[in-house]
C-alpha positions in Angstrom: 201.6 162.8 138.7 203.8 165.1 140.7 206.7 164.5 138.3 204.6 165.6 135.4 203.4 168.7 137.2 206.9 169.5 138.2 208.1 169.3 134.6 205.3 171.5 133.5 206.3 174.0 136.2 209.9 174.0 135.0 208.7 174.6 131.5 206.5 177.5 132.6 209.3 179.0 134.8 211.8 178.9 131.9 209.3 180.5 129.5 208.4 183.2 132.1 212.0 184.1 132.7 212.8 184.2 129.0 209.8 186.5 128.4 211.2 188.9 131.0 214.6 188.9 129.2 216.3 187.1 132.2 219.9 186.0 132.2 220.9 182.4 132.6 220.8 182.5 136.4 217.2 184.0 136.3 216.1 181.3 133.9 217.5 178.6 136.1 216.0 180.1 139.3 212.6 180.5 137.8 212.7 177.0 136.4 213.7 175.6 139.8 211.2 177.6 141.8 208.2 176.9 139.5 209.2 173.2 139.3 209.3 172.8 143.0 206.0 174.7 143.5 204.2 172.7 140.8 205.6 169.4 142.1 204.3 170.1 145.6 200.9 171.1 144.2 200.9 168.0 142.1 201.7 165.8 145.1 198.9 167.4 147.1 196.5 166.9 144.2 197.6 163.2 144.0 197.0 162.7 147.7 193.5 164.2 147.4 192.6 162.1 144.4 194.0 159.0 146.1 192.1 159.7 149.3 188.8 160.4 147.7 188.6 158.1 144.7 190.6 154.9 145.5 
């Protein structure tokens, strides 16, 4: 689950940087930052689901 949310984060980060007319470094930075943040949130969400429903 956290891999999927991480990939979604990367996609959102890249799109966000491109909308702001960012250079390559900006696009890579936004993609990495959003990807890490979304992966962590996905991991926490997976832990909550695992703890409460299984």
